[in-house]
A tleap script that builds the chain and sets N, CA, C and O, in Angstrom:
source leaprc.protein.ff14SB
mol = sequence {
  NMET SER SER THR ILE GLY THR ALA SER VAL
  GLY VAL LEU LEU VAL PRO LEU VAL HIE ALA
  ALA TYR VAL ALA ASN ARG GLU TYR LEU ALA
  PRO TRP GLU PRO HIE ARG PRO ASP SER PHE
  PHE THR VAL ALA GLY GLN ALA GLU ARG ILE
  ALA GLU ARG LEU ARG GLU PHE ALA GLU ARG
  ILE LEU HIE ASP GLY PRO PRO SER CASP
}
set mol.1.N position { 0.846 -1.175 0.000 }
set mol.1.CA position { 0.000 0.000 0.000 }
set mol.1.C position { 0.892 1.239 0.000 }
set mol.1.O position { 1.839 1.332 0.782 }
set mol.2.N position { 0.587 2.177 -0.872 }
set mol.2.CA position { 1.351 3.415 -0.974 }
set mol.2.C position { 0.698 4.497 -0.126 }
set mol.2.O position { -0.525 4.637 -0.116 }
set mol.3.N position { 1.508 5.249 0.574 }
set mol.3.CA position { 0.997 6.336 1.400 }
set mol.3.C position { 1.528 7.655 0.855 }
set mol.3.O position { 2.740 7.859 0.787 }
set mol.4.N position { 0.625 8.550 0.467 }
set mol.4.CA position { 1.045 9.858 -0.030 }
set mol.4.C position { 0.273 10.944 0.692 }
set mol.4.O position { -0.859 10.748 1.134 }
set mol.5.N position { 0.910 12.078 0.796 }
set mol.5.CA position { 0.266 13.250 1.382 }
set mol.5.C position { 0.323 14.340 0.335 }
set mol.5.O position { 1.401 14.676 -0.155 }
set mol.6.N position { -0.821 14.897 -0.014 }
set mol.6.CA position { -0.862 15.971 -0.993 }
set mol.6.C position { -0.371 17.274 -0.405 }
set mol.6.O position { -0.270 17.425 0.813 }
set mol.7.N position { -0.065 18.222 -1.290 }
set mol.7.CA position { 0.445 19.502 -0.810 }
set mol.7.C position { -0.574 20.235 0.051 }
set mol.7.O position { -0.192 20.944 0.982 }
set mol.8.N position { -1.859 20.082 -0.239 }
set mol.8.CA position { -2.877 20.738 0.592 }
set mol.8.C position { -2.829 20.189 2.014 }
set mol.8.O position { -2.943 20.945 2.979 }
set mol.9.N position { -2.662 18.879 2.143 }
set mol.9.CA position { -2.564 18.262 3.468 }
set mol.9.C position { -1.320 18.733 4.203 }
set mol.9.O position { -1.356 18.985 5.408 }
set mol.10.N position { -0.225 18.850 3.475 }
set mol.10.CA position { 1.012 19.333 4.088 }
set mol.10.C position { 0.801 20.742 4.614 }
set mol.10.O position { 1.228 21.062 5.724 }
set mol.11.N position { 0.150 21.580 3.831 }
set mol.11.CA position { -0.123 22.947 4.263 }
set mol.11.C position { -0.946 22.989 5.530 }
set mol.11.O position { -0.643 23.751 6.448 }
set mol.12.N position { -1.985 22.174 5.585 }
set mol.12.CA position { -2.852 22.132 6.769 }
set mol.12.C position { -2.055 21.698 7.994 }
set mol.12.O position { -2.265 22.215 9.091 }
set mol.13.N position { -1.151 20.762 7.808 }
set mol.13.CA position { -0.327 20.292 8.922 }
set mol.13.C position { 0.719 21.324 9.348 }
set mol.13.O position { 1.025 21.450 10.534 }
set mol.14.N position { 1.257 22.053 8.388 }
set mol.14.CA position { 2.331 23.001 8.690 }
set mol.14.C position { 1.869 24.305 9.324 }
set mol.14.O position { 2.578 24.867 10.159 }
set mol.15.N position { 0.707 24.791 8.946 }
set mol.15.CA position { 0.272 26.127 9.377 }
set mol.15.C position { 0.360 26.325 10.888 }
set mol.15.O position { 1.007 27.280 11.318 }
set mol.16.N position { -0.249 25.481 11.715 }
set mol.16.CA position { -0.174 25.750 13.158 }
set mol.16.C position { 1.246 25.627 13.712 }
set mol.16.O position { 1.603 26.326 14.661 }
set mol.17.N position { 2.045 24.755 13.135 }
set mol.17.CA position { 3.421 24.587 13.615 }
set mol.17.C position { 4.290 25.792 13.271 }
set mol.17.O position { 5.033 26.291 14.116 }
set mol.18.N position { 4.192 26.253 12.031 }
set mol.18.CA position { 4.983 27.411 11.608 }
set mol.18.C position { 4.519 28.663 12.345 }
set mol.18.O position { 5.336 29.472 12.784 }
set mol.19.N position { 3.209 28.817 12.478 }
set mol.19.CA position { 2.662 29.965 13.204 }
set mol.19.C position { 3.204 29.990 14.632 }
set mol.19.O position { 3.694 31.021 15.093 }
set mol.20.N position { 3.117 28.874 15.323 }
set mol.20.CA position { 3.586 28.808 16.713 }
set mol.20.C position { 5.078 29.120 16.810 }
set mol.20.O position { 5.508 29.809 17.735 }
set mol.21.N position { 5.863 28.621 15.869 }
set mol.21.CA position { 7.308 28.869 15.889 }
set mol.21.C position { 7.620 30.348 15.687 }
set mol.21.O position { 8.460 30.906 16.394 }
set mol.22.N position { 6.952 30.984 14.729 }
set mol.22.CA position { 7.202 32.414 14.499 }
set mol.22.C position { 6.760 33.262 15.688 }
set mol.22.O position { 7.464 34.194 16.079 }
set mol.23.N position { 5.610 32.951 16.262 }
set mol.23.CA position { 5.122 33.731 17.405 }
set mol.23.C position { 6.055 33.556 18.604 }
set mol.23.O position { 6.401 34.531 19.273 }
set mol.24.N position { 6.458 32.324 18.873 }
set mol.24.CA position { 7.318 32.051 20.027 }
set mol.24.C position { 8.697 32.695 19.893 }
set mol.24.O position { 9.318 33.052 20.895 }
set mol.25.N position { 9.174 32.842 18.661 }
set mol.25.CA position { 10.533 33.337 18.440 }
set mol.25.C position { 10.595 34.738 17.844 }
set mol.25.O position { 11.667 35.194 17.447 }
set mol.26.N position { 9.467 35.417 17.778 }
set mol.26.CA position { 9.399 36.727 17.118 }
set mol.26.C position { 10.434 37.712 17.667 }
set mol.26.O position { 11.203 38.287 16.897 }
set mol.27.N position { 10.464 37.909 18.963 }
set mol.27.CA position { 11.404 38.867 19.557 }
set mol.27.C position { 12.850 38.411 19.404 }
set mol.27.O position { 13.733 39.212 19.095 }
set mol.28.N position { 13.083 37.131 19.619 }
set mol.28.CA position { 14.445 36.614 19.526 }
set mol.28.C position { 15.007 36.786 18.115 }
set mol.28.O position { 16.161 37.182 17.953 }
set mol.29.N position { 14.201 36.493 17.095 }
set mol.29.CA position { 14.664 36.555 15.709 }
set mol.29.C position { 14.655 37.961 15.116 }
set mol.29.O position { 15.218 38.184 14.044 }
set mol.30.N position { 14.024 38.905 15.799 }
set mol.30.CA position { 13.855 40.262 15.258 }
set mol.30.C position { 15.152 40.894 14.734 }
set mol.30.O position { 15.113 41.533 13.683 }
set mol.31.N position { 16.289 40.748 15.409 }
set mol.31.CA position { 17.503 41.386 14.889 }
set mol.31.C position { 17.963 40.841 13.526 }
set mol.31.O position { 18.679 41.529 12.799 }
set mol.32.N position { 17.561 39.624 13.180 }
set mol.32.CA position { 18.029 38.995 11.945 }
set mol.32.C position { 16.958 38.888 10.868 }
set mol.32.O position { 17.270 38.632 9.705 }
set mol.33.N position { 15.726 39.079 11.241 }
set mol.33.CA position { 14.610 38.956 10.300 }
set mol.33.C position { 14.309 40.307 9.660 }
set mol.33.O position { 14.538 41.352 10.271 }
set mol.34.N position { 13.794 40.288 8.425 }
set mol.34.CA position { 13.318 41.551 7.851 }
set mol.34.C position { 12.076 42.012 8.611 }
set mol.34.O position { 11.432 41.218 9.296 }
set mol.35.N position { 11.745 43.289 8.488 }
set mol.35.CA position { 10.510 43.775 9.112 }
set mol.35.C position { 9.336 43.030 8.483 }
set mol.35.O position { 9.244 42.918 7.260 }
set mol.36.N position { 8.455 42.531 9.319 }
set mol.36.CA position { 7.277 41.810 8.830 }
set mol.36.C position { 6.035 42.469 9.419 }
set mol.36.O position { 6.038 42.885 10.578 }
set mol.37.N position { 4.970 42.564 8.616 }
set mol.37.CA position { 3.734 43.147 9.149 }
set mol.37.C position { 3.130 42.231 10.212 }
set mol.37.O position { 3.410 41.032 10.241 }
set mol.38.N position { 2.305 42.802 11.077 }
set mol.38.CA position { 1.658 41.997 12.122 }
set mol.38.C position { 0.871 40.837 11.533 }
set mol.38.O position { 0.758 39.785 12.163 }
set mol.39.N position { 0.322 41.013 10.327 }
set mol.39.CA position { -0.464 39.942 9.693 }
set mol.39.C position { 0.373 38.694 9.425 }
set mol.39.O position { -0.171 37.593 9.341 }
set mol.40.N position { 1.686 38.854 9.290 }
set mol.40.CA position { 2.577 37.714 9.078 }
set mol.40.C position { 2.520 36.751 10.255 }
set mol.40.O position { 2.690 35.544 10.085 }
set mol.41.N position { 2.284 37.282 11.442 }
set mol.41.CA position { 2.322 36.489 12.669 }
set mol.41.C position { 0.954 35.949 13.074 }
set mol.41.O position { 0.744 35.593 14.234 }
set mol.42.N position { 0.028 35.890 12.125 }
set mol.42.CA position { -1.295 35.323 12.382 }
set mol.42.C position { -1.400 33.967 11.703 }
set mol.42.O position { -0.631 33.659 10.792 }
set mol.43.N position { -2.349 33.165 12.145 }
set mol.43.CA position { -2.592 31.868 11.503 }
set mol.43.C position { -2.961 32.089 10.040 }
set mol.43.O position { -2.466 31.386 9.159 }
set mol.44.N position { -3.831 33.065 9.780 }
set mol.44.CA position { -4.243 33.344 8.399 }
set mol.44.C position { -3.055 33.788 7.551 }
set mol.44.O position { -2.930 33.386 6.394 }
set mol.45.N position { -2.191 34.607 8.120 }
set mol.45.CA position { -1.007 35.054 7.386 }
set mol.45.C position { -0.084 33.905 7.038 }
set mol.45.O position { 0.453 33.852 5.931 }
set mol.46.N position { 0.104 32.993 7.964 }
set mol.46.CA position { 0.948 31.832 7.691 }
set mol.46.C position { 0.277 30.880 6.703 }
set mol.46.O position { 0.950 30.289 5.859 }
set mol.47.N position { -1.039 30.727 6.803 }
set mol.47.CA position { -1.758 29.867 5.856 }
set mol.47.C position { -1.589 30.401 4.439 }
set mol.47.O position { -1.358 29.633 3.505 }
set mol.48.N position { -1.705 31.714 4.280 }
set mol.48.CA position { -1.545 32.333 2.960 }
set mol.48.C position { -0.115 32.146 2.441 }
set mol.48.O position { 0.093 31.804 1.277 }
set mol.49.N position { 0.837 32.369 3.295 }
set mol.49.CA position { 2.247 32.246 2.911 }
set mol.49.C position { 2.594 30.806 2.519 }
set mol.49.O position { 3.254 30.580 1.505 }
set mol.50.N position { 2.158 29.853 3.308 }
set mol.50.CA position { 2.448 28.448 3.021 }
set mol.50.C position { 1.730 28.004 1.756 }
set mol.50.O position { 2.308 27.288 0.938 }
set mol.51.N position { 0.478 28.418 1.583 }
set mol.51.CA position { -0.262 28.063 0.366 }
set mol.51.C position { 0.456 28.588 -0.869 }
set mol.51.O position { 0.548 27.888 -1.878 }
set mol.52.N position { 0.963 29.807 -0.796 }
set mol.52.CA position { 1.694 30.387 -1.935 }
set mol.52.C position { 2.973 29.610 -2.220 }
set mol.52.O position { 3.276 29.334 -3.381 }
set mol.53.N position { 3.725 29.253 -1.187 }
set mol.53.CA position { 4.951 28.474 -1.398 }
set mol.53.C position { 4.636 27.101 -1.999 }
set mol.53.O position { 5.371 26.620 -2.862 }
set mol.54.N position { 3.550 26.470 -1.550 }
set mol.54.CA position { 3.173 25.165 -2.097 }
set mol.54.C position { 2.722 25.289 -3.550 }
set mol.54.O position { 3.014 24.413 -4.364 }
set mol.55.N position { 2.006 26.377 -3.885 }
set mol.55.CA position { 1.620 26.618 -5.288 }
set mol.55.C position { 2.868 26.792 -6.155 }
set mol.55.O position { 2.959 26.223 -7.242 }
set mol.56.N position { 3.820 27.574 -5.671 }
set mol.56.CA position { 5.064 27.770 -6.416 }
set mol.56.C position { 5.790 26.441 -6.619 }
set mol.56.O position { 6.302 26.169 -7.705 }
set mol.57.N position { 5.832 25.625 -5.584 }
set mol.57.CA position { 6.470 24.319 -5.681 }
set mol.57.C position { 5.769 23.452 -6.719 }
set mol.57.O position { 6.423 22.842 -7.564 }
set mol.58.N position { 4.446 23.396 -6.660 }
set mol.58.CA position { 3.677 22.577 -7.601 }
set mol.58.C position { 3.862 23.071 -9.031 }
set mol.58.O position { 3.975 22.261 -9.951 }
set mol.59.N position { 3.893 24.373 -9.230 }
set mol.59.CA position { 4.089 24.915 -10.574 }
set mol.59.C position { 5.456 24.540 -11.130 }
set mol.59.O position { 5.575 24.245 -12.319 }
set mol.60.N position { 6.473 24.547 -10.306 }
set mol.60.CA position { 7.805 24.140 -10.781 }
set mol.60.C position { 7.815 22.667 -11.155 }
set mol.60.O position { 8.412 22.281 -12.160 }
set mol.61.N position { 7.162 21.852 -10.356 }
set mol.61.CA position { 7.096 20.422 -10.659 }
set mol.61.C position { 6.368 20.211 -11.983 }
set mol.61.O position { 6.827 19.451 -12.835 }
set mol.62.N position { 5.229 20.889 -12.154 }
set mol.62.CA position { 4.457 20.723 -13.385 }
set mol.62.C position { 5.188 21.303 -14.584 }
set mol.62.O position { 5.120 20.746 -15.680 }
set mol.63.N position { 5.880 22.406 -14.389 }
set mol.63.CA position { 6.566 23.064 -15.497 }
set mol.63.C position { 7.883 22.381 -15.834 }
set mol.63.O position { 8.169 22.128 -17.004 }
set mol.64.N position { 8.678 22.085 -14.831 }
set mol.64.CA position { 10.020 21.546 -15.037 }
set mol.64.C position { 10.091 20.027 -14.927 }
set mol.64.O position { 11.096 19.426 -15.307 }
set mol.65.N position { 9.051 19.412 -14.419 }
set mol.65.CA position { 9.085 17.976 -14.175 }
set mol.65.C position { 9.641 17.692 -12.791 }
set mol.65.O position { 10.207 18.580 -12.154 }
set mol.66.N position { 9.487 16.468 -12.324 }
set mol.66.CA position { 9.975 16.126 -10.986 }
set mol.66.C position { 11.499 16.223 -10.926 }
set mol.66.O position { 12.173 16.075 -11.945 }
set mol.67.N position { 12.038 16.469 -9.739 }
set mol.67.CA position { 13.499 16.529 -9.607 }
set mol.67.C position { 14.122 15.189 -9.962 }
set mol.67.O position { 13.547 14.135 -9.690 }
set mol.68.N position { 15.293 15.236 -10.567 }
set mol.68.CA position { 15.974 13.981 -10.904 }
set mol.68.C position { 16.855 13.563 -9.740 }
set mol.68.O position { 17.352 14.401 -8.987 }
set mol.69.N position { 17.037 12.282 -9.605 }
set mol.69.CA position { 17.887 11.750 -8.518 }
set mol.69.C position { 19.321 11.724 -8.931 }
set mol.69.O position { 20.180 11.311 -8.152 }
savepdb mol mol.pdb
quit
């Protein structure tokens, strides 16, 4: 049996984890991070950002083909 996780599922799994990491480390990372709007540190902001990165990834796969080993 093959087990696969689609990019949408990955996004759903990542959003709360990435959000929590950014919120917990916001002050600590501030000296090295670019200025980010407050919306970046919301669940919705992270969901939008992750969805965009996954779309970009999928477009490269569809356009360029899967990575070669």
